[in-house]
C-alpha positions in Angstrom: -13.1 9.7 2.9 -11.2 9.3 -0.4 -12.4 10.4 -3.7 -12.5 7.8 -6.5 -11.3 8.5 -10.1 -11.0 6.5 -13.3 -8.3 6.7 -16.0 -10.2 7.4 -19.2 -7.3 6.0 -21.4 -8.2 2.4 -20.3 -12.0 2.2 -20.3 -14.8 2.9 -23.0 -12.0 2.5 -25.6 -14.3 2.6 -28.6 -15.3 6.1 -27.8 -13.7 9.5 -28.2 -11.9 10.7 -25.2 -14.3 13.4 -24.3 -17.2 10.9 -24.4 -15.3 8.6 -22.2 -15.0 11.5 -19.7 -18.7 12.2 -19.9 -19.3 8.5 -19.2 -17.0 8.3 -16.2 -18.3 11.7 -14.8 -22.0 10.3 -15.1 -20.9 7.2 -13.2 -19.8 9.5 -10.2 -16.0 9.4 -10.7 -13.5 11.9 -11.4 -11.3 11.6 -14.6 -7.6 11.1 -15.3 -5.7 11.2 -18.6 -2.3 10.4 -19.9 -0.5 12.3 -22.6 -2.5 15.6 -22.9 -1.0 16.4 -26.3 -2.9 13.5 -27.9 -6.3 15.0 -27.0 -8.6 18.0 -27.7 -8.3 19.8 -24.6 -11.1 22.2 -25.6 -13.5 19.2 -26.1 -12.5 17.8 -22.8 -12.8 21.2 -21.0 -16.4 21.4 -22.4 -17.5 18.2 -20.5 -18.8 18.3 -17.1 -16.0 16.0 -15.8 -13.7 17.0 -12.9 -10.2 16.1 -13.8 -7.9 14.8 -11.2 -4.6 14.0 -12.9 -2.8 14.0 -16.2 0.7 13.4 -17.4 3.1 16.2 -16.3 5.6 16.3 -19.0 6.0 15.5 -22.7 9.7 14.6 -23.1 12.8 14.4 -20.9 14.2 12.6 -17.9 15.4 13.3 -14.3 19.0 12.4 -14.6 21.0 14.2 -17.3 21.5 17.9 -18.0 19.6 18.0 -21.4 16.9 15.6 -20.5 16.1 17.6 -17.3 16.0 20.8 -19.2 13.6 19.2 -21.7 11.5 17.8 -18.8 11.1 21.1 -17.1 10.2 22.9 -20.3 7.6 20.5 -21.2 6.4 20.4 -17.6 5.7 24.2 -18.1 3.5 23.4 -21.1 1.8 20.8 -19.1 0.9 23.1 -16.3 -0.8 25.4 -18.8 -2.7 22.4 -20.0 -3.7 21.4 -16.5 -4.9 24.9 -15.9 -7.1 24.7 -19.0 -8.9 21.7 -17.6 -8.7 22.7 -13.8 -6.5 19.5 -13.1 -4.5 19.7 -9.7 -2.0 16.9 -10.3 0.6 16.3 -12.8 2.2 12.9 -13.1 5.9 12.1 -13.5 8.1 9.0 -14.0 11.7 8.1 -13.6 12.3 8.6 -17.1 10.4 9.4 -20.3 8.3 6.4 -21.5 7.6 5.6 -25.2 4.1 4.5 -26.7 4.9 0.9 -25.5 5.6 2.1 -21.9 9.3 1.4 -22.3 12.0 4.0 -21.1 13.3 6.3 -23.6 16.6 6.2 -21.6 16.8 2.7 -20.1 19.0 1.8 -17.1 20.9 -1.3 -16.7 21.3 -2.3 -13.1 20.9 0.1 -10.2 20.7 3.8 -10.6 24.1 5.5 -9.6 24.5 8.1 -6.9 25.1 10.7 -9.5 21.8 9.8 -11.0 20.0 10.1 -7.6 21.5 13.6 -7.0 20.6 14.8 -10.4 16.9 13.3 -10.1 16.6 15.1 -6.6 17.7 18.5 -8.2 15.4 18.1 -11.1 12.5 17.0 -8.9 13.2 20.0 -6.6 12.8 22.4 -9.6 9.7 20.7 -10.6 8.2 21.0 -7.0 8.9 24.7 -7.1 7.2 25.0 -10.4 4.2 23.2 -9.2 4.0 25.2 -6.1 4.1 28.6 -8.0 1.5 27.4 -10.4 -0.8 26.0 -7.7 -0.5 22.3 -8.9 1.2 19.3 -7.4 3.5 17.1 -9.3 3.4 13.3 -8.4 6.1 10.8 -8.9 4.8 7.3 -9.8 6.5 4.0 -8.8 6.5 1.6 -11.7 7.3 -2.1 -12.1 10.3 -3.4 -14.2 9.4 -7.1 -14.3 6.2 -6.9 -16.5 5.4 -3.4 -17.8 8.5 -1.0 -17.8 11.9 -2.8 -17.7 14.8 -0.4 -17.5 13.0 2.4 -15.8 15.2 4.0 -12.8 13.8 4.8 -9.5 11.0 2.4 -10.3 10.2 0.8 -7.0 7.8 2.3 -4.4 10.7 2.4 -1.9 12.9 4.4 -4.4 10.0 6.7 -5.4 9.2 7.4 -1.8 12.8 8.0 -0.9 13.2 10.6 -3.8 10.0 12.4 -2.7 11.1 12.4 0.8 14.5 13.8 -0.1 12.9 16.7 -2.0 10.7 17.4 1.0 8.6 20.1 -1.0 4.8 20.3 -1.0 4.8 20.8 -4.8 6.0 17.2 -5.1 4.1 14.0 -3.7 4.2 10.3 -4.5 1.7 8.7 -6.9 1.7 5.3 -5.1 0.5 2.8 -7.7 -0.5 -0.4 -5.9 -0.5 -2.5 -9.1 3.1 -1.8 -9.7 3.9 -2.1 -6.1 2.4 -5.5 -5.8 4.5 -6.8 -8.8 7.7 -5.2 -7.4 7.4 -5.4 -3.7 4.1 -6.5 -2.2 3.1 -5.7 1.5 0.7 -3.2 0.2 -0.9 -2.2 3.4 2.3 -1.6 5.3 3.6 0.2 2.2 0.4 2.6 2.3 0.8 3.2 6.1 4.5 4.1 5.8 3.8 6.6 2.9 0.8 8.1 4.6 2.7 8.3 7.9 5.3 10.5 6.1 2.5 12.6 4.6 3.8 12.0 1.1 1.0 10.5 -0.8 -0.5 12.7 -3.6 -2.7 9.9 -5.0 -3.1 6.3 -5.0 -3.7 4.2 -8.4 -5.1 0.8 -8.5 -5.4 -2.3 -10.8 -5.3 -6.0 -10.0 -2.5 -8.4 -10.5 -2.2 -10.3 -12.9 -3.5 -8.6 -16.0 -3.8 -5.0 -14.9 -7.5 -5.2 -14.8 -10.2 -3.8 -12.4 -10.2 -4.8 -8.6 -11.6 -8.2 -8.1 -10.2 -9.9 -11.0 -6.9 -10.9 -9.5 -4.9 -11.6 -6.1 -5.0 -8.1 -4.5 -7.4 -7.8 -1.6 -8.6 -4.4 -2.4 -11.4 -4.3 0.2 -8.7 -4.7 2.8 -6.7 -1.9 1.3 -9.8 0.3 1.4 -10.4 -0.5 5.2 -6.8 0.3 5.8 -7.0 3.8 4.0 -10.3 4.5 6.0 -8.4 3.7 9.3 -5.6 5.9 8.4 -8.0 8.8 7.6 -6.7 9.0 4.0 -8.9 11.6 2.2 -7.1 11.9 -1.1 -7.8 10.3 -4.5 -7.9 6.6 -5.2 -7.8 6.2 -9.2 -8.5 2.9 -11.1 -5.8 2.9 -13.8 -6.9 -0.5 -15.2 -8.1 -2.2 -18.3 -11.7 -3.5 -18.2 -11.9 -7.2 -18.1 -13.9 -8.7 -21.2 -13.8 -5.1 -22.4 -16.9 -4.4 -20.1 -16.1 -0.9 -18.7 -19.5 -0.4 -17.0 -18.9 -3.6 -14.9 -15.3 -2.6 -14.3 -16.4 0.8 -12.9 -18.9 -0.9 -10.6 -16.4 -3.5 -9.4 -14.0 -0.6 -8.6 -16.8 1.3 -6.7 -17.6 -1.9 -4.9 -14.2 -2.7 -3.8 -13.6 0.9 -2.2 -17.1 1.3 -0.8 -17.2 0.5 3.0 
C-alpha cells in the first residue's frame, strides 16, 4: 500500500516548522516542506520526522539558457539540503514561482516547440543529477485557472509528456490531483495512465474548491484511494492542503480516513 505524508507548510501554521514536523510525525505521517532556504534544517533534522519531499530548486526555469543554468546550480544546493534531511524527492515546477505562487517568467499562450526542447534538455540534466545523488526529481503539474496563471507545462498531460520524453529514473511526475481536477478532471483515468507508464513519483491531494483537506469539496477521494489500491500503487500520497477552519488535527484525520481502505 501507499505511504501517507502531509505538507508542513499548510497545517499547524501557528507553530514553528520543526514543531509542525513533530506533530505530523506523531500523527503517523511523513513530512513534506517547500522552500528549504526559509527553514532551520538542523532543527528539522533533530526531529524524528521522516521527510518525503521538498522543493528541489531556489531560482531558475526550464526554458532559457540563463534560467536553466541557475535552476541546475540551485538544484545542486537543494540536493545537499535533501541529504541533510534524508529526503528522497525534490520537487520542480515549469518555472520558478514567487511568494504568491505566480511564475517568475510567465508565459502567454501555449509553450513553443523551442521551449519544449529546452525543458526536455534541462530536465534530462536534472534527472542525471538526481540519479548520481541518489534522489528523484519530480515535476509537478499545476493549474493556471486559479493558483498559477502563466506557468508553462502546467497541465498534467503536459507534465506527463515531458517526464515521458526524458525517460530517466532520476525524473518522475508529482501528480497533483487538486491541480488536475481544476485543469482537466477525469482523475482516476489520469492516475491509471500515469501509473501504467510507470512515471508517478508521488501523488498530492487537496479538495476542490478551496484547496482544503479531502472531504471538504467535490473530489471523491475514497474512490481514488480504491483505484490506487487496485493498481497496486505503493508510493506516497501527500496532503498538500489548508486545514478547513484552521483545524489541523481534524484535517489530518479526514485525510487518513479518505485514504484508509
